N, C-alpha and C positions, 0 to 999 in steps of 0.2 A: 495283494496290495490294496489297501483301503482306498475307497473313492474319496477324492478331495471334496471338502465342503465348499459351499458357495458356488458362485458363477465365474468369478474373475480368473482364478488360477487355471481351471480346466480350459477356459476360453483362451487364456494367454498362451498355453502350450499349443493349442490348435493354431493360433495365429503365428506362432514361431515356425510352424511347419509351412504355413503360407509364405512367410518371409523367405524361408530357405528356397522354396520353389521359384521365387521372383528373382533370385540372384542371376545377374547377367542376361536377363531376358529382354528382348526388344519390346517396344511400347505396346504394340497390338497384343502380344502374348501376355504382357502384364495385366492389361485390362481383362482379358479372358480368365486369367488365373484368379484375379480378385473377384470377378463376377461369379465364378464357380464356387469360390470359398463362401460367398454370401449365401448362395443357395444351400450349400452343404451345412453351414453353421445355423441357418434357419431351421433346418431339419433336426440337427443334433442338439440345439439348445432351446427348442420351442418350449420345453417343459419349464425352463428357467424364467419365463416372462412373469410368472406369478410371484417371483421373489422381489420384483420391483414394485414396492408398495410405498406410496407417499402418505404418511399419516395425516389425518385431517387436522391435527394440532400443530403442524409445522408452521413456523413464521416464514412468510415469503417477502421478497423484495423485488422491485422492478416488474411487478405484475399486479393487476387489480384483483385477481382471484387465484386461489390455490391451484397449482398444477397437479394433475393426476394422470393415470395411464390413458384415460379417455382424451385428455387434452392433447396428448402427443400422437394420437392416431393420425396417420397420413404424413407424418414427418420422419425424415431421417434425423435421429436425435443423438446428440453428443452430450453425455452427462459427465461433468467435470467435478470429480471429488477433490476438494482442495482445502487447505487451511491458510488463512490470509497472512500468517507470519512467514511462510515458506518461500524462499527465493526461487526454488524450482517451479512452484505454482505461479509465481509472478512471471517467470520466463515464458510460459505457454500462453499467457493472456493475449499477446499480439497475434499468435497463431489463431486463436479463437475469434478475435476481432476481424481478422482477415477473412475467415470463413463466413462470418455473419454478413460482411459486406459483399462477398462474392455470391452468396446464395441467400438473398433476402426472403425468398419464398421456398417452402419445401424442406428447409433445414431448421431444426430447433436446437438451441444450445441451452442447457440447464445446469446451473451450478449447485452442487450439494456441499455446503460448508460443513466440514467434519473436523472440528477444532482439536488442535494439539494442546494449546494452553487454556487454562481456566478463563482468563480474561477474554479470549476470543469467542467464548460461548455467549457473551452478552450481546443482545440484539443491537444495542446502541453502537458498540464497538465494531460489529460486523457491518452495520450500515455505513459507518465512517469509512471502513476499508473498501466497500463497494464503490463509494463516491471517489475515494482517493485513487483507486485503480481505474476509474472510468469504465466499470463493468456495466453493460447495458442489458444483458440477458437476465432472465429470471434466476433468482438464487434463493434456496431455502436454507434454514439454519437447523441442521440435524444434530441438536444438542446431545441426544442420547446415542448417536452413531448407529441408529437402527438400520438405515440403508447400507451403511458401511459394512456392518456385521452380516446382514442378510445376504449380501452379494459377495462377501468374502474379499473385500478390498483390503490391501495390505500396506499400501504406501501412498504418499502424496507426491506429485499429482497422479491420478488415474483417470483416463478418459474411456468411458464405456459407450460404444456406439450401438444404437438400437435400430432395428428395421421399422418401417412405418406401422407394422402391427405390434411393435413392442418387444421383439425378440432380440436378445444380445447377439451381435454378429462380429464384433471386433473389440479389442481392448488395447490401449496404449498405456504403458506404465512408465512413469518418469518423464523427463523432457528430452528434447533433441529429435523429435519425430516430425518436424514441420513439413518437410518435403513429402514424406510418405503419407502424412495425415491429409494434406491437400489432395494428393493423388487418390487416396482411398475414398474420401468423401465425394470427390468428383465422379468417380466410378460408381459409387453407391447411388448418388442422385440420378445418374443416367440409367442405371439398372432398374430402379424402382419407377422412374418416370416412364420408361419404355413399357413397363409392366402395368401401367395405369394405377399404381398404388400410391402415388405421391400427390399431396394436396398442392394447390396453387396459392394457398394462403400463407400469411406470415403469423407467427405466434405473437399475440398481442402483448405489448409491454407498457409499463408505466415507470418512467425514469425521472428521478429527482436529482438536480444538481445545484450546488451553491455557487453563485456567480457574483457575489458582492463586489462592486467595483473598486472600493478603496481599502478593503481588508485583505489580510493574509489568508491563504488557503493551504492548510496542512503544511506549515513551515517545517523543514526537515533539520537543517543544521545552521550553525551560526559561528562567526569568528570575529575577532577584532582587526581593524585596520586603522592604525593611528587613533584618532578620536571618533572613529565611525564603527558601526556594526555592519557586517556583511551577513545577509540572511538569504538562505536558499528558500524562496517562496515556492516550494515544490509543487503544490497543487495548481499553481498558476504558471508553472513552467518558466520561471524567471528568477533572477537574482536581484536583490535590493541592496543599495548602499544607503544606510540610515545614519544621519548625524546624531550622535549621542548627546543628550541633554540631561542634566541632573534636576532641573527645576521647571522645565517647560516641555512643549511638544518635541518629539523626535522626528525631524523632517526628513523625508525621503529625498536624497540628493540625486540618485540615479536609479532608474528602472531599466534593467537589462534583460531583454527577452520579452516574450508576450504570452498570452494565454494559450495560444495554439501550440501543439507539440511540433517539434522540428529539430533540425541539426544544422541550421544555416549559420555560417560565419559572417562577419561583417560588422557594421556599426551598430550601436545600441538599439536603433530603431528597427533593424531588420534581423538581428541575431535571434535565434530560437534555441530552446533547450527542451529536454524531455525528462521530467521528474528529476531535476538537479538535486543533489544531496550535499555531500561534503564540500566545504570551502576553506581555503587557507591562504593567507597573505604570503607572498614570496618577495616582496619589495614594497616600497612606498606607494607604488601605483599599480602593482601587479597582483592578481588573484588567480589561483587555480580553482577549478570547479570540477567535482565528480559528477559528470552528466550521466546519471545512472542508467536510465532506460535507453539511452543512445549508445551505451558502452564506449564512452569517450571521456577524455580529460580535456577540458577547455581552459583557455587563458583569457582573462579580462584585463585589458590595459586601460586604466582610467585616464591616462594622459592622452592617448590617441583616440579613446572612446571606441575601441575595436575589440571584437571577440574572435579568437582563433582557436583552432583545434591543435593540440600538441601531442595527444596520445590516443591510440585506438584507431580502428578502421570504420567504426559504425556497425560492425557485425559482431554478434556475441561470440566470443572465442572460447575454446576448450584447451588452449595451450596452457600447461601448468608449469612451464619453465621460463618462457620469455627470453629476453636478451636482445631483441631487435630494436631498431630505432622507433621512437614513439609512434609515428604515423604509419608504420608498417606492422605494428604489433597489435593483434587482436586481443581484447580484454573482455572481462565479463562482470557487469554490474558493479563498477566501483562505487562504494557507498560512503567512504569518508577519506579525508586527507589530513596529514599532519606533517608540517615541516620539521625535520629532525636535525638539520644542519644547514649551513649556507649552501651546500652542494646538492641536497637531495630531499625528497618528500616521500613519506610512507603512504601507501595506498591500501585501504581495506578493500580487497577484491572479494566482495561478498558472494558473487556468483560461482566462484570456484574455491571458496573457503581458504584463502591465502592472504598473506601480506606481501605486497610488491613494493618496488622502489622506482620512483621516477627521478632520473638524474638531471639536475639543473646544470651541472658542470661535470667534468671527468671525475669519477669516483673510485677510490680504492676501498675495497670491501673485505669481508672476512676471508681468511685463508688465502690472502693475496689476490683475490679476484679484482679485476679492473673493468669498469664500465664507462664507455664514452658518454659525453653529454647527450641528453635526450633519450637515453636508453630506458626502456621499461623492462623490469626483470623481477622474478619471484625471489623473495628472500626468506620467507617463513611459510611452512605449511606443505604437507604432502599433497593436498587436494582432496583427501578423504575427509568426509564430514564427521568429525570426531571431537571428543573432549580429551585429547591426548597431549600431555605435557612431556617435553623431551629436551635433553641437553643438545641434541642435534636438530637444528631448525628445520631441515628438510623432512624430518621424520615426525615432527609435531603435527597434530591434527586440530584444525579449527572448525568451527561450525557457524558459518555466515557472519564473519566479523563485520561489525556495523559502526563502530566508533573507535577513534584513536586519540591519544594524547601523549605528548612528549614530556618526559621528566629528565631534564639535563643534569640534575643533581645526583642521580643514582650512580654510585661508584662502580667502576671507574670511568665508564664511557657513556652513561645515560641509559634510559630505558624507554620503551613504548608500552603504554597501557592500552589494552584492547577490550572493548565491550564485545564479547563473543555471544551474539544474541541467541542462537539456537541451542547452545549448551548452557545458557543462563549463567555464564561465568564472566569474571574479569580476569584476563591473563596479563602477564608481564613478560616482555621480550627484552632480555639483557643485550644492549647494543655492543657489548664487548665481544660476544661470540654467538649471539642468537639463541641462547638458552631460553626456553619457554617454561614458565611456572604459573601455577594457579595463584591468584590473589584472593578471590572470594567466589562463593557460589558453586553450583554444580555438584557432581558426585565424583568419587575416586575411580569408578569404572569408566574407562575412556570411551566405551561404546554406548553408555547411558546418556542420552540427550533429553531425558525426562526428569532430571534432577533439579526441578525448579520448585519455587515456593516463595514464601515471604517471611524471613526470619533474620533477626540481628544475630551476630555471632562472629567468631574469628575464622577466617579462611573458609574452608569447605563447609564449616558448620553454619555459615551464613547462607541464606537462600535468596535468589533473585528470580525474576520472571521476565525473560526476553529483554535484557538491558540493551539500549541502543546508543548510549553515549557515555564518555568519561572525560573528566577534566582535572588535570593535575594542578594543584594550588601550590606554586613554588614558594610563595611568601609564608604560607602556614604549614607546609609539609603535609598536606592532606589531599586525598583523591576523592573527587565527587563522582557519583554514578547516577545516571538517569535510569532508574529501575522501571523501565517504561510500562510494562504490563501490570506492575503493582502501583503505577501512578505516583511514584515516590522519588525523592532525591535522597540518596544515601551517601554516607561518608566513610572512608576507609583510612585508618590511622595505625601507627605503631608497628613494631617488628612482627607482631602476630596477625597483622591485617584485620584488626578489629573493625567490624562493619556495623554501623548503626543508622537508623532512620533519622533524617533531619526534619523532613516534613512530607506531607501528602498522605494518601491512604485511599479511601473510596474515590472513584473518579468524580471530578467536578471542575468548576471554574471559579475559584475564589482567591482573592488577594487578602492582605492584612498580616496579622501575626501568624507565625508559622504553625501555631496550633489550629488555625482556621484555614490556612491556605490549601487549595486543592489544584490538582493537575489532571490531565487526561492524555495518557500515552506520550509523555515528553520524549522528543527524539534527538535534541541537540543541546550541547552545553559549551560555554566558554567563560573565561574569567577575566576581570579587569586586571590591568598590569599590577596594581597594588594588592590584588588578591582579596579585596573587600566585597566585590560584587560578582555574583554568579548569574550570568544570563542564561535563560532557558527557552529553547524553542518548544513551546507547549502545543504540540502538533495538532491534536484533535480539538483544541480550543481555539485554533487559528490565531494565536497571539504569541508575543514574546514577553516573558516575565523576568523580573529583576529581583534577585534575592540579596538583600543587604545582610551579609553574614554576621557582622558585629551587632546590628540592631535586631536581627531575627525577624525581619519584616519582608514580605513579598509584595511587589507592586506589578501592575501590568503597564507596559510601555504604551504611551499615547503616541501613535505613529500617524504623522500627517503626510499625505501625498500631495504632490503639486497639482494645481488646478482645483476645480470645484469638487466638492464631495456630495455624494448622493444623500438625500434626506432619509433614506432607509438604512437601518442598521444591518439588515440582512435581506438579500434578494435570492429567492429560490425558484429555479425554473423547472417545471414539470413537463415532460414529453410523454403523452398518453395515447394509446391506441384504443378506440372505442367505436361503437356503432353510431353513426350520425344521420340516420334517416329522419325525415321530417316527422315532427311530433314525438321523437324519442325523448324520454326523460332521463337525464343523467343526474345521479345523486352524489354530489361531492361531499366526501367525509374526511375529517381530520381529527387528530387527537393531540394531546399535550405531553406525550412521553418525553422524558429527559432525565438523565441521571442525577442532576443537581439543581433543577429549576422547577418551581411550582407557581401557580397563580397566587398573586396577592389579592386576597378576597376583600381587602379594605378599599380597593379601587376597582373601577369598572373597565374591564378589557373589552374591546369592540372589534368587529370586522365589518368591512364594506366590500361589496362586489361590484366591479365595473364590467358591464356587459359589452359585447361586440355585436357586429351584424349577424343576423340569423340565429341568435340565441337570446333567450330572455329568462327572467326569474321573478317570481312574486316576492322572493326574499332578497332584498338588496343590502340589508344591514342587520346587525344583531349583536347581542352581548355574548361574551365567551366565558362560560363558567365550567366547561369541561369539553367533551367531544362535541363537534358541530356537524350538522348535516344540512346541505344547501341543494335543493332540487333546481335544476335548470332545464329548459326545454329548447330543443332544436326547432326553429321555425322555418327554415328554408333548406334547399338542397345545397350542401357544402361538402368540400373535401377535408376542411379543417376549420377549427374555431379557436379563438384565443380569449381568455378571461384573465382579469387581474383581481386577486383577493388581497386587500390591504388589512393588516391587523395592527392595532395599537394595544400592546401587551404590557401589563403591570405584573412583574414577577418578583419572586424572592428565591435566593439560594437556600437549598435545604441544609447545606453544611454550615453556613454562617449567618443566615437570616438577612443577608444584604438585599436591599430592595432595588429593583431595576425597572426602567421604562424603556421599551424597545418598539421600534417601528419596523414591521416585517412585510415585505411584498412577495406574494406568490404569483408567479406568471404561469398560467395553466394553458399549455398548447395541446389541443386534442386533435389527433389525426383519424380520419375515417378508415376503418377496416371492416372486412366481412367477419362478423362475429354474432353468433346466434343470441347470446345473452350478455349484455354489457354489465348489468348489475350495478353495484356501487363503484364509484371511482375513489380510491383512497389516495389522499395527499400525504399520508404519513403524519409526522408531527409538525404542528404549526411553528414550533420553536426549535426545529432541527438546526444544527449548525451554530447555535449560540453557545 
């Protein structure tokens, strides 16, 4: 038998043997078995440590200096191989965050982004994903998959655990390991601490987060409610009700939820969400919300101004059948909602690759099935992650369904269109019997989830890249698709499902004629009642765009929040670990990287630095013509310092030449850590988030 290549699979089989030994063992025995396995694996896999090589040309995020093997000496290290599109990779992020909080010292978590989709390889898009998911540990962009290949990684996510000397000692493949992961890391920390091999330091980090007070942050989905728009302001963990206006500002009538993550029911001031996505109106004053990362379905009552939970338990579920009352039924990452009749709402259950039903009333369903009001139940999808179309709905295979739209005109009973993101397809579910068919995109092989691209054509000859939203235009008989990772809006028409690009292309943020309009990973769509206006949640541009279909013009909604507005167009907070001894010189560096913005050289862009106690700089202002570097000196003994860097920027869009003036505030919070060489402190791009 040939020896398996790489590290991961031989280690995986060794770990399976450990798992078998742990079955039905008392706690003390479990600790001993895990400790013995650590010692055994260090001996068996010591030769593999040389396979873990971080190339010097890797781009890093959340750290001021590149990570290498020497950086990780003394830490129990968890390396997370992930791709940001993947729902399974998203599911383990709370597990990693919990570990980081439990073990702030002696544990290092490092993300190695190993992209599936072409779009995910772009630094700007990965940076957005890191912010969107609130990832605070260092992450590198392994565009060429060198670490993946060297170590023999085979699937997302994979967690590789290293000893303080860098030897692979355990591997977790896939999701669902939360309890044992916590137990294993606790035992490993204790094991190496007792051996004197563990550092008492924390791996230094440099975290950037956009917190603009009156802007949207990664809006996910959007729907109509009478004359208003309902927007899931996902990055701010809230839902907005915005009064629609054709010729003036669009005023925010209600802000529901807050910036902090949570799952609190109650009035609008105390209610909290966690990455809400899909929204749909179920009455004049009632809205359902897919509270994705809470694994809940919430209801907003505009009349009583209350938020309540109607589905889910708050625990990520693995049940692939359902059928229980809403509050007793565990669900998994609901991503979108679509009302398909007076009595029920379809739910895109992205976490288990299925479509479910939430019953508003008693429902009679296919083959005589009857479901009481408030039931949550699976209606389509085996739960296998596939691109499998089938006449039998329970045998069809979906792959992270992320967008839904109802077509009541499809004969004889209507249809649901599904943006099936990981198969890069749009599917149609016939509501007569649940038959699932391809509309466009993908490949014919049901197991091939890499059939993506960017091509107009009919049916499977058209290519998409991770579409996140669909919207059926009843008035025009057209289906609109947010081809998210191609940054395009596409349209499907006719009996052959002819698919064409309407606008978009290279990522950017531009309005105007459709030949100039640009988007960046649009995630949500909805249409006006007359079918003339397509509203777009332009996720990575933090805005809502409005496409006038007849005129062929795209505009950005001017959204006005109640109360005063900040004078800054963008506020970015940096949380940085650095050495803060007296007389230490910190060199603040920043660049102007952006996919669609550049400096307007006809005007002078400037920066000013506001000092705080115990820090000073000879450079307090200057012009911006490219990268900037500002040396600051620590003048007193401190545990932390805070600086404000204000930038007045004159910019132009690359795609359309549109000129912009922006005021940007960078709040730089620096915490003292034990670190031999601070070096330069990178603030990233001055114009990030615009």
